[in-house]
C-alpha positions as a Markdown table, in Angstrom:
| # | Residue | x | y | z |
|---|---|---|---|---|
| 1 | Met | 61.2 | -11.8 | -11.8 |
| 2 | Thr | 63.5 | -14.3 | -14.1 |
| 3 | Ala | 60.8 | -15.3 | -17.0 |
| 4 | Pro | 57.6 | -13.3 | -17.6 |
| 5 | Val | 54.3 | -14.6 | -15.9 |
| 6 | Phe | 51.1 | -13.0 | -18.0 |
| 7 | Ile | 47.5 | -12.2 | -17.3 |
| 8 | Leu | 45.7 | -13.5 | -19.9 |
| 9 | Gly | 42.1 | -12.5 | -19.2 |
| 10 | Gly | 39.6 | -13.3 | -16.4 |
| 11 | Ala | 36.2 | -12.2 | -14.9 |
| 12 | Gln | 34.4 | -11.2 | -11.7 |
| 13 | Ser | 31.0 | -12.0 | -10.6 |
| 14 | Asp | 28.7 | -9.2 | -9.3 |
| 15 | Phe | 29.6 | -8.1 | -6.0 |
| 16 | Ala | 25.9 | -6.9 | -5.4 |
| 17 | Ala | 24.9 | -10.1 | -5.5 |
| 18 | Asn | 23.3 | -12.2 | -2.7 |
| 19 | Trp | 24.1 | -15.7 | -4.0 |
| 20 | Thr | 21.8 | -17.2 | -1.1 |
| 21 | Arg | 18.6 | -15.0 | -1.9 |
| 22 | Ala | 19.4 | -16.3 | -5.7 |
| 23 | Asp | 19.2 | -20.2 | -4.0 |
| 24 | Lys | 22.3 | -20.3 | -5.7 |
| 25 | Ser | 25.7 | -21.6 | -4.2 |
| 26 | Leu | 29.2 | -21.7 | -3.4 |
| 27 | Phe | 29.7 | -24.0 | -6.1 |
| 28 | Asp | 27.4 | -21.9 | -8.1 |
| 29 | Leu | 29.3 | -18.6 | -7.6 |
| 30 | Ile | 32.9 | -20.6 | -8.7 |
| 31 | Ala | 31.4 | -22.2 | -11.9 |
| 32 | Glu | 29.6 | -19.2 | -13.1 |
| 33 | Thr | 32.6 | -17.1 | -12.7 |
| 34 | Thr | 35.3 | -19.6 | -14.6 |
| 35 | His | 32.8 | -19.9 | -17.3 |
| 36 | Ala | 32.8 | -15.8 | -17.7 |
| 37 | Ala | 36.6 | -16.0 | -17.5 |
| 38 | Leu | 37.1 | -18.6 | -20.0 |
| 39 | Ala | 34.9 | -17.1 | -22.2 |
| 40 | Asp | 37.2 | -13.7 | -21.7 |
| 41 | Val | 40.2 | -15.4 | -22.8 |
| 42 | Asp | 38.3 | -17.5 | -25.6 |
| 43 | Met | 39.6 | -20.9 | -24.3 |
| 44 | Asp | 38.5 | -24.1 | -22.8 |
| 45 | Ala | 38.4 | -25.9 | -19.9 |
| 46 | Ala | 40.6 | -28.5 | -21.6 |
| 47 | Glu | 43.5 | -26.1 | -22.4 |
| 48 | Ile | 44.3 | -25.4 | -18.4 |
| 49 | Asp | 46.9 | -27.2 | -16.9 |
| 50 | Ala | 46.0 | -26.6 | -13.3 |
| 51 | Val | 43.9 | -24.7 | -11.1 |
| 52 | His | 45.0 | -22.6 | -8.0 |
| 53 | Val | 42.0 | -21.9 | -5.4 |
| 54 | Gly | 41.9 | -19.0 | -3.0 |
| 55 | Asn | 39.6 | -19.6 | -0.2 |
| 56 | Phe | 39.8 | -18.3 | 3.2 |
| 57 | Ala | 36.5 | -19.9 | 5.4 |
| 58 | Gly | 34.6 | -22.1 | 3.1 |
| 59 | Glu | 34.2 | -24.6 | 6.2 |
| 60 | Leu | 32.6 | -21.8 | 8.3 |
| 61 | Phe | 30.8 | -20.3 | 5.8 |
| 62 | Cys | 29.3 | -23.0 | 3.9 |
| 63 | Gly | 30.7 | -26.2 | 5.5 |
| 64 | Gln | 32.7 | -26.8 | 2.4 |
| 65 | Gly | 36.5 | -27.9 | 2.0 |
| 66 | Leu | 38.1 | -29.4 | -0.6 |
| 67 | Leu | 37.0 | -26.8 | -3.2 |
| 68 | Gly | 39.7 | -27.9 | -6.0 |
| 69 | Gly | 36.9 | -31.2 | -6.3 |
| 70 | Phe | 34.4 | -28.5 | -7.7 |
| 71 | Met | 36.4 | -28.0 | -11.2 |
| 72 | Gly | 35.7 | -31.4 | -12.8 |
| 73 | His | 32.1 | -30.2 | -12.1 |
| 74 | Val | 32.8 | -26.9 | -13.2 |
| 75 | Asp | 33.7 | -28.8 | -16.9 |
| 76 | Pro | 34.7 | -31.9 | -17.8 |
| 77 | Gly | 37.6 | -30.4 | -19.3 |
| 78 | Phe | 39.0 | -30.1 | -15.9 |
| 79 | Glu | 38.8 | -33.5 | -14.6 |
| 80 | Gly | 42.2 | -35.2 | -14.0 |
| 81 | Lys | 43.9 | -31.5 | -13.7 |
| 82 | Pro | 45.8 | -31.0 | -10.7 |
| 83 | Thr | 44.0 | -28.5 | -8.2 |
| 84 | Ser | 45.0 | -26.8 | -4.5 |
| 85 | Arg | 43.6 | -24.6 | -2.6 |
| 86 | His | 45.3 | -21.9 | -0.5 |
| 87 | Glu | 44.3 | -19.6 | 2.8 |
| 88 | Ala | 46.1 | -16.8 | 4.2 |
| 89 | Ala | 42.5 | -15.1 | 5.9 |
| 90 | Cys | 42.2 | -12.1 | 3.4 |
| 91 | Ala | 45.4 | -12.7 | 0.9 |
| 92 | Ser | 44.5 | -16.0 | 0.4 |
| 93 | Gly | 43.6 | -15.0 | -3.2 |
| 94 | Ser | 47.2 | -13.8 | -3.5 |
| 95 | Met | 48.4 | -16.8 | -2.2 |
| 96 | Ala | 47.0 | -18.7 | -5.0 |
| 97 | Ile | 48.5 | -16.4 | -7.8 |
| 98 | Leu | 51.8 | -16.7 | -6.1 |
| 99 | Ala | 51.7 | -20.5 | -6.2 |
| 100 | Ala | 50.0 | -20.7 | -9.7 |
| 101 | Met | 53.2 | -18.5 | -10.8 |
| 102 | Ser | 55.5 | -20.7 | -9.3 |
| 103 | Asp | 54.3 | -23.6 | -10.8 |
| 104 | Ile | 54.8 | -21.6 | -14.0 |
| 105 | Leu | 58.4 | -20.1 | -13.5 |
| 106 | Ala | 59.4 | -23.9 | -12.3 |
| 107 | Gly | 58.1 | -25.3 | -15.9 |
| 108 | His | 55.5 | -27.7 | -13.7 |
| 109 | Tyr | 52.6 | -26.2 | -16.1 |
| 110 | Asp | 52.3 | -23.2 | -18.6 |
| 111 | Thr | 48.4 | -22.0 | -18.5 |
| 112 | Ile | 47.0 | -21.7 | -14.8 |
| 113 | Ala | 43.5 | -20.8 | -14.0 |
| 114 | Val | 43.4 | -18.9 | -10.6 |
| 115 | Val | 40.2 | -18.7 | -8.8 |
| 116 | Gly | 39.3 | -16.7 | -6.0 |
| 117 | Ala | 35.9 | -17.1 | -4.0 |
| 118 | Glu | 34.3 | -16.4 | -0.8 |
| 119 | Met | 30.3 | -16.8 | 0.1 |
| 120 | Met | 29.6 | -14.4 | 3.0 |
| 121 | Arg | 26.2 | -13.3 | 3.1 |
| 122 | Asn | 24.5 | -16.5 | 3.8 |
| 123 | Val | 24.8 | -16.0 | 7.6 |
| 124 | Pro | 24.1 | -13.2 | 10.2 |
| 125 | Gly | 26.7 | -10.4 | 10.5 |
| 126 | Glu | 27.7 | -11.0 | 13.6 |
| 127 | Thr | 28.4 | -14.7 | 12.7 |
| 128 | Ala | 30.3 | -13.4 | 9.8 |
| 129 | Ala | 32.4 | -11.4 | 12.3 |
| 130 | Gln | 32.5 | -14.3 | 14.3 |
| 131 | Asn | 34.2 | -16.6 | 11.1 |
| 132 | Leu | 36.3 | -13.5 | 10.2 |
| 133 | Gly | 37.7 | -13.4 | 13.6 |
| 134 | Thr | 39.4 | -16.4 | 13.4 |
| 135 | Ala | 42.6 | -15.1 | 11.6 |
| 136 | Ala | 43.5 | -13.2 | 14.8 |
| 137 | Trp | 45.2 | -15.1 | 17.6 |
| 138 | Ala | 41.8 | -16.7 | 19.3 |
| 139 | Gly | 41.9 | -15.7 | 23.0 |
| 140 | Arg | 44.6 | -13.2 | 22.9 |
| 141 | Glu | 43.6 | -10.4 | 20.9 |
| 142 | Ala | 40.6 | -8.2 | 21.1 |
| 143 | Gln | 38.9 | -9.4 | 24.0 |
| 144 | Gly | 35.4 | -8.0 | 24.6 |
| 145 | Ala | 35.3 | -6.5 | 21.5 |
| 146 | Arg | 32.1 | -7.6 | 19.2 |
| 147 | Tyr | 33.8 | -7.1 | 16.4 |
| 148 | Val | 37.2 | -8.3 | 15.8 |
| 149 | Trp | 38.5 | -6.7 | 12.9 |
| 150 | Pro | 37.0 | -3.0 | 13.4 |
| 151 | Ala | 38.5 | -3.2 | 16.9 |
| 152 | Met | 41.9 | -4.2 | 15.9 |
| 153 | Phe | 42.4 | -1.7 | 13.0 |
| 154 | Ser | 41.0 | 1.0 | 15.3 |
| 155 | Asp | 44.0 | -0.2 | 17.1 |
| 156 | Leu | 46.1 | 0.9 | 14.3 |
| 157 | Ala | 44.5 | 4.3 | 14.0 |
| 158 | Gln | 45.6 | 4.5 | 17.7 |
| 159 | Glu | 48.8 | 3.8 | 17.2 |
| 160 | Tyr | 49.1 | 6.5 | 14.1 |
| 161 | Asp | 47.2 | 9.2 | 16.5 |
| 162 | Arg | 49.7 | 8.5 | 19.6 |
| 163 | Arg | 52.4 | 8.6 | 16.8 |
| 164 | Tyr | 52.2 | 11.5 | 14.5 |
| 165 | Gly | 48.7 | 12.6 | 15.2 |
| 166 | Leu | 45.3 | 11.3 | 12.9 |
| 167 | Lys | 42.3 | 13.4 | 11.6 |
| 168 | Tyr | 38.9 | 11.4 | 11.3 |
| 169 | Glu | 38.1 | 13.8 | 8.4 |
| 170 | His | 41.3 | 12.2 | 6.3 |
| 171 | Leu | 39.8 | 8.7 | 7.0 |
| 172 | Ala | 36.5 | 9.6 | 5.9 |
| 173 | Ala | 37.7 | 11.4 | 3.0 |
| 174 | Ile | 39.5 | 8.2 | 1.9 |
| 175 | Ser | 36.0 | 6.3 | 1.9 |
| 176 | Lys | 34.2 | 8.9 | 0.3 |
| 177 | Ile | 36.5 | 8.5 | -2.5 |
| 178 | Asn | 36.1 | 4.9 | -2.8 |
| 179 | Phe | 32.7 | 5.1 | -2.9 |
| 180 | Asp | 32.6 | 7.6 | -5.4 |
| 181 | Asn | 35.0 | 5.7 | -7.8 |
| 182 | Ala | 32.6 | 2.3 | -6.7 |
| 183 | Lys | 29.8 | 4.5 | -9.0 |
| 184 | Arg | 32.0 | 3.4 | -11.8 |
| 185 | Asn | 32.1 | -0.1 | -11.5 |
| 186 | Pro | 29.5 | -2.0 | -12.9 |
| 187 | Ala | 30.2 | -4.8 | -10.6 |
| 188 | Ala | 30.6 | -2.9 | -7.2 |
| 189 | Gln | 28.2 | -3.6 | -4.4 |
| 190 | Thr | 27.7 | -0.3 | -3.4 |
| 191 | Arg | 27.3 | 1.1 | -6.9 |
| 192 | Gly | 23.7 | 2.2 | -5.9 |
| 193 | Trp | 24.2 | 3.4 | -2.5 |
| 194 | Gln | 23.1 | 6.8 | -1.3 |
| 195 | Phe | 24.4 | 9.2 | 1.0 |
| 196 | Gly | 23.5 | 11.8 | 2.9 |
| 197 | Glu | 25.3 | 15.0 | 4.9 |
| 198 | Gly | 26.6 | 12.8 | 7.7 |
| 199 | Ser | 27.3 | 9.6 | 5.9 |
| 200 | Phe | 31.4 | 10.6 | 6.4 |
| 201 | Ala | 31.2 | 12.6 | 9.4 |
| 202 | Gln | 31.7 | 12.2 | 13.2 |
| 203 | Asp | 27.6 | 11.6 | 13.3 |
| 204 | Asp | 26.4 | 8.7 | 15.5 |
| 205 | Ala | 23.4 | 8.5 | 13.4 |
| 206 | Ala | 24.3 | 8.8 | 10.2 |
| 207 | Asn | 27.4 | 6.9 | 10.5 |
| 208 | Pro | 27.6 | 5.3 | 14.0 |
| 209 | Val | 30.8 | 3.6 | 15.7 |
| 210 | Ile | 31.5 | 0.3 | 15.0 |
| 211 | Glu | 34.3 | -0.2 | 17.3 |
| 212 | Gly | 36.7 | 2.9 | 18.5 |
| 213 | Trp | 37.6 | 4.8 | 15.7 |
| 214 | Met | 36.1 | 2.8 | 12.8 |
| 215 | Arg | 32.5 | 4.3 | 11.9 |
| 216 | Lys | 30.3 | 2.5 | 9.0 |
| 217 | Ser | 31.9 | 4.4 | 6.3 |
| 218 | Asp | 35.2 | 3.2 | 7.4 |
| 219 | Cys | 34.6 | -0.4 | 6.9 |
| 220 | Gly | 35.1 | -2.6 | 3.7 |
| 221 | Gln | 31.9 | -4.7 | 2.9 |
| 222 | Val | 30.8 | -8.4 | 3.5 |
| 223 | Thr | 30.9 | -9.9 | 0.4 |
| 224 | Asp | 29.6 | -12.6 | -2.1 |
| 225 | Gly | 31.7 | -13.0 | -4.8 |
| 226 | Ala | 34.4 | -14.4 | -6.7 |
| 227 | Ala | 37.4 | -13.5 | -9.5 |
| 228 | Val | 39.0 | -15.9 | -12.1 |
| 229 | Ile | 42.2 | -15.1 | -14.0 |
| 230 | Val | 44.0 | -17.3 | -16.7 |
| 231 | Leu | 48.1 | -16.8 | -16.4 |
| 232 | Ala | 50.6 | -18.4 | -18.9 |
| 233 | Gly | 54.4 | -18.7 | -19.2 |
| 234 | Glu | 56.0 | -16.9 | -22.1 |
| 235 | Lys | 55.5 | -20.0 | -24.5 |
| 236 | Ser | 51.9 | -20.1 | -24.3 |
| 237 | Ala | 51.1 | -16.5 | -24.2 |
| 238 | Arg | 53.4 | -16.6 | -27.1 |
| 239 | Glu | 50.9 | -18.8 | -28.8 |
| 240 | Tyr | 48.1 | -17.6 | -27.3 |
| 241 | Ala | 48.9 | -14.0 | -28.6 |
| 242 | Lys | 49.6 | -15.5 | -32.7 |
| 243 | Arg | 46.6 | -17.4 | -32.5 |
| 244 | Arg | 44.3 | -14.3 | -31.5 |
| 245 | Gly | 46.4 | -11.7 | -34.0 |
| 246 | Leu | 47.8 | -10.3 | -30.8 |
| 247 | Asp | 51.1 | -8.3 | -29.9 |
| 248 | Leu | 52.4 | -10.6 | -27.0 |
| 249 | Ala | 53.9 | -6.8 | -25.9 |
| 250 | Ser | 49.9 | -5.7 | -24.8 |
| 251 | Ile | 49.4 | -8.7 | -22.5 |
| 252 | Pro | 49.6 | -7.5 | -19.2 |
| 253 | Arg | 52.2 | -9.7 | -17.2 |
| 254 | Leu | 53.4 | -9.7 | -13.5 |
| 255 | Lys | 56.3 | -7.5 | -13.2 |
| 256 | Gly | 57.3 | -8.2 | -10.0 |
| 257 | Trp | 55.6 | -9.2 | -6.3 |
| 258 | Gly | 56.5 | -9.2 | -2.8 |
| 259 | His | 55.4 | -11.7 | 0.0 |
| 260 | Thr | 56.3 | -11.3 | 3.9 |
| 261 | Thr | 54.9 | -12.8 | 7.0 |
| 262 | Ala | 54.6 | -11.0 | 10.1 |
| 263 | Pro | 54.1 | -12.3 | 13.7 |
| 264 | Leu | 50.1 | -12.9 | 13.9 |
| 265 | Leu | 50.0 | -10.5 | 17.0 |
| 266 | Met | 49.0 | -6.6 | 16.2 |
| 267 | Glu | 50.6 | -5.5 | 19.3 |
| 268 | Ala | 54.0 | -7.5 | 18.5 |
| 269 | Lys | 54.0 | -5.8 | 15.2 |
| 270 | Leu | 53.3 | -2.5 | 16.5 |
| 271 | Glu | 55.9 | -2.8 | 19.8 |
| 272 | Lys | 58.7 | -3.8 | 17.0 |
| 273 | Ser | 58.0 | -0.9 | 14.9 |
| 274 | Arg | 57.8 | 1.3 | 17.6 |
| 275 | Lys | 61.4 | 0.5 | 18.6 |
| 276 | Glu | 62.6 | 0.6 | 15.3 |
| 277 | Gly | 60.9 | 3.3 | 14.1 |
| 278 | Gly | 60.1 | 4.1 | 10.7 |
| 279 | His | 57.0 | 2.6 | 9.1 |
| 280 | Ala | 54.0 | 1.4 | 11.3 |
| 281 | Leu | 54.1 | -2.2 | 9.5 |
| 282 | Pro | 57.6 | -2.8 | 8.1 |
| 283 | Trp | 56.7 | -6.3 | 6.6 |
| 284 | Thr | 53.8 | -4.4 | 4.6 |
| 285 | Arg | 56.8 | -1.9 | 3.5 |
| 286 | Lys | 59.2 | -5.0 | 2.5 |
| 287 | Ala | 56.9 | -7.0 | 0.5 |
| 288 | Ile | 56.0 | -3.5 | -1.3 |
| 289 | Thr | 59.6 | -2.7 | -2.0 |
| 290 | Asp | 60.1 | -6.3 | -3.0 |
| 291 | Ala | 57.9 | -5.9 | -5.4 |
| 292 | Tyr | 59.6 | -2.9 | -6.8 |
| 293 | Ser | 62.8 | -4.3 | -6.9 |
| 294 | Arg | 61.7 | -7.6 | -8.8 |
| 295 | Ala | 60.1 | -5.1 | -11.1 |
| 296 | Gln | 63.0 | -2.8 | -11.7 |
| 297 | Ile | 61.1 | 0.0 | -10.6 |
| 298 | Ala | 62.5 | 2.8 | -8.1 |
| 299 | Gly | 59.0 | 3.4 | -6.6 |
| 300 | Pro | 55.3 | 4.5 | -7.0 |
| 301 | Glu | 56.8 | 7.1 | -9.2 |
| 302 | Ala | 56.7 | 4.0 | -12.0 |
| 303 | Leu | 53.2 | 3.2 | -11.5 |
| 304 | Asp | 50.0 | 4.8 | -12.9 |
| 305 | Gly | 47.6 | 3.8 | -10.3 |
| 306 | Ile | 46.9 | 1.1 | -7.3 |
| 307 | Glu | 44.8 | -1.2 | -6.3 |
| 308 | Thr | 45.3 | -1.6 | -2.6 |
| 309 | His | 43.4 | -3.6 | 0.4 |
| 310 | Asp | 41.1 | -1.0 | 2.4 |
| 311 | Cys | 39.3 | -3.1 | 4.6 |
| 312 | Phe | 39.1 | 0.0 | 6.7 |
| 313 | Ser | 40.1 | 3.2 | 5.6 |
| 314 | Ile | 42.9 | 3.3 | 8.6 |
| 315 | Thr | 44.6 | 0.1 | 6.1 |
| 316 | Glu | 44.5 | 2.6 | 3.0 |
| 317 | Tyr | 45.9 | 5.2 | 5.0 |
| 318 | Met | 48.5 | 3.1 | 6.2 |
| 319 | Ala | 49.1 | 1.6 | 2.3 |
| 320 | Ile | 49.6 | 5.2 | 1.1 |
| 321 | Glu | 52.9 | 5.7 | 3.0 |
| 322 | His | 53.9 | 1.9 | 3.1 |
| 323 | Phe | 53.6 | 2.3 | -1.0 |
| 324 | Gly | 56.0 | 5.5 | -0.5 |
| 325 | Leu | 53.3 | 8.0 | -1.5 |
| 326 | Thr | 54.2 | 10.0 | 1.5 |
| 327 | Ala | 57.0 | 9.2 | 4.3 |
| 328 | Pro | 55.5 | 7.9 | 7.8 |
| 329 | Gly | 53.0 | 10.2 | 9.3 |
| 330 | Glu | 52.1 | 11.9 | 6.3 |
| 331 | Ala | 49.9 | 10.0 | 4.4 |
| 332 | Trp | 47.3 | 13.1 | 4.8 |
| 333 | Lys | 49.3 | 14.9 | 2.5 |
| 334 | Ala | 48.8 | 12.7 | -0.4 |
| 335 | Val | 44.5 | 12.8 | 0.7 |
| 336 | Glu | 44.6 | 16.5 | 1.1 |
| 337 | Asp | 46.3 | 17.4 | -2.4 |
| 338 | Gly | 44.1 | 14.8 | -4.2 |
| 339 | Ser | 46.9 | 12.8 | -5.5 |
| 340 | Ile | 45.0 | 9.5 | -4.3 |
| 341 | Ala | 41.9 | 10.2 | -6.4 |
| 342 | Phe | 40.6 | 9.2 | -9.2 |
| 343 | Asp | 41.9 | 12.3 | -11.7 |
| 344 | Gly | 44.6 | 12.7 | -9.3 |
| 345 | Lys | 48.2 | 11.8 | -9.9 |
| 346 | Leu | 48.5 | 8.7 | -8.9 |
| 347 | Pro | 44.9 | 7.2 | -8.4 |
| 348 | Val | 44.2 | 4.7 | -5.7 |
| 349 | Asn | 41.4 | 2.0 | -5.9 |
| 350 | Pro | 39.7 | 3.4 | -8.9 |
| 351 | Ser | 37.4 | 0.1 | -8.9 |
| 352 | Gly | 36.1 | 1.2 | -5.5 |
| 353 | Gly | 38.4 | -0.8 | -3.5 |
| 354 | Leu | 37.1 | -3.1 | -0.7 |
| 355 | Ile | 34.9 | -0.4 | 1.0 |
| 356 | Gly | 33.4 | 0.2 | -2.4 |
| 357 | Leu | 33.6 | -2.4 | -4.5 |
| 358 | Gly | 33.3 | -5.3 | -1.8 |
| 359 | His | 35.4 | -7.8 | 0.1 |
| 360 | Pro | 34.6 | -11.3 | -0.6 |
| 361 | Val | 38.1 | -12.6 | 1.1 |
| 362 | Gly | 39.3 | -15.1 | -1.1 |
| 363 | Ala | 38.7 | -13.5 | -4.0 |
| 364 | Thr | 39.9 | -10.0 | -3.0 |
| 365 | Gly | 43.6 | -10.7 | -4.1 |
| 366 | Val | 42.7 | -12.0 | -7.8 |
| 367 | Arg | 39.9 | -9.1 | -8.1 |
| 368 | Met | 43.2 | -6.7 | -7.6 |
| 369 | Ala | 45.2 | -8.7 | -9.9 |
| 370 | Leu | 42.3 | -8.9 | -12.4 |
| 371 | Asp | 41.9 | -4.9 | -12.5 |
| 372 | Ala | 45.3 | -4.0 | -12.5 |
| 373 | Ala | 45.5 | -6.1 | -15.6 |
| 374 | Arg | 42.6 | -4.5 | -17.1 |
| 375 | Gln | 43.7 | -0.9 | -16.0 |
| 376 | Thr | 47.0 | -1.5 | -18.1 |
| 377 | Ser | 45.3 | -2.9 | -21.1 |
| 378 | Gly | 43.0 | -0.3 | -21.4 |
| 379 | Lys | 39.7 | -2.5 | -20.6 |
| 380 | Ala | 39.0 | -0.7 | -17.6 |
| 381 | Gly | 35.8 | 0.9 | -19.2 |
| 382 | Asp | 34.6 | 3.8 | -17.3 |
| 383 | Met | 37.0 | 2.9 | -14.6 |
| 384 | Gln | 40.1 | 3.4 | -17.2 |
| 385 | Val | 42.9 | 5.3 | -15.6 |
| 386 | Glu | 44.3 | 7.1 | -18.8 |
| 387 | Gly | 47.4 | 6.0 | -19.9 |
| 388 | Ala | 47.9 | 3.7 | -17.6 |
| 389 | Lys | 50.8 | 1.0 | -17.8 |
| 390 | Thr | 51.8 | -0.3 | -14.6 |
| 391 | Phe | 49.7 | -0.7 | -11.5 |
| 392 | Gly | 50.8 | -2.1 | -8.2 |
| 393 | Thr | 48.7 | -3.8 | -6.0 |
| 394 | Phe | 48.7 | -4.9 | -2.2 |
| 395 | Asn | 46.6 | -7.4 | -0.5 |
| 396 | Val | 46.8 | -8.5 | 3.3 |
| 397 | Gly | 45.8 | -10.8 | 5.3 |
| 398 | Gly | 44.9 | -10.4 | 9.2 |
| 399 | Ser | 46.4 | -7.4 | 11.3 |
| 400 | Gly | 48.9 | -7.0 | 8.6 |
| 401 | Thr | 50.2 | -10.5 | 9.3 |
| 402 | Ala | 50.2 | -11.9 | 5.4 |
| 403 | Asn | 51.6 | -9.2 | 3.1 |
| 404 | Val | 51.8 | -9.7 | -0.6 |
| 405 | Ser | 52.5 | -6.9 | -3.3 |
| 406 | Phe | 52.5 | -7.5 | -7.3 |
| 407 | Val | 53.2 | -4.8 | -9.9 |
| 408 | Ile | 51.4 | -5.5 | -13.0 |
| 409 | Gly | 51.5 | -3.9 | -16.4 |
| 410 | Val | 52.8 | -4.0 | -19.9 |
């Protein structure tokens, strides 16, 4: 990175809330979370130069597009400010961060709010699955599957099994860690959930099969939610710190980033990696290593924790390898030796991740950045990883199609 981009603060909605049942709309979700973020950074809307919005499927779930137009209704201070919306399926929030970061580095604007939001619990579960399935290649993938994404990521699990061998108990252990971590998170969708003896077993009654390898406990949650962060260039961040009596060095920043786009078809990705060898999803690996390079770190040994995309347990299993915690085919080692546990050598998803915390699609990338910033500034509460100074994130859209990684820290 040629110049620092700082994360001044932000806010996340309660991912356990069902906004439709509360007779609230997508606008209310965005407005309330934005006001909470402004309160967190102690700023007025008029001090924000621009707004970038991450959202995947507002038209499908809510019949609503042009979400940037909401901002003038959120607060009159946003009127006349430039806004834009960004879409890359589950990586939409990270795309909004990348765009805001680019605006700052280009000198277009210096203080930008990034809003990630998705309202998904206002439709039946099968309708939600159909809406989310539009990030696959329509008419060419997961034909005949009732649930597109569990089927697609079951295919990834099957590929791992063919290449290296895969034990279901390792996937189940990942899910259990994330549900356990979620109990520490006051905004987690599953923080009050209870689990029985068979909840993480190959028990068709207690943990039914959704598609193929993917059982109920392996799947991220359909969630209503929003996350908002405020980014600033060095000049604005320095002024912000001076006015509040803060040390600029204590404010987290985006230290590095990586962004790649793979071919849309899952089978095309897997076929290429079969021929080339190495990591199952090389575009994922490149996004992460690009972030390492720009942050001027060698690899995961420089990280104190990771917030990664676990839309399914196999996605985190894959990410463990692609972050470099283990060699390809050996993620099970980091599961078995406790490395990824909350008190492990490199905790993964202390927030609970998508499985435990929830996955409001457009908000997830922004939420990851917010949690990484809180961790590295000592503001993560009961989720705090002791002594954390540097966190990595990985956010994916589709079947490893859109890949975004950040290194965030002080």
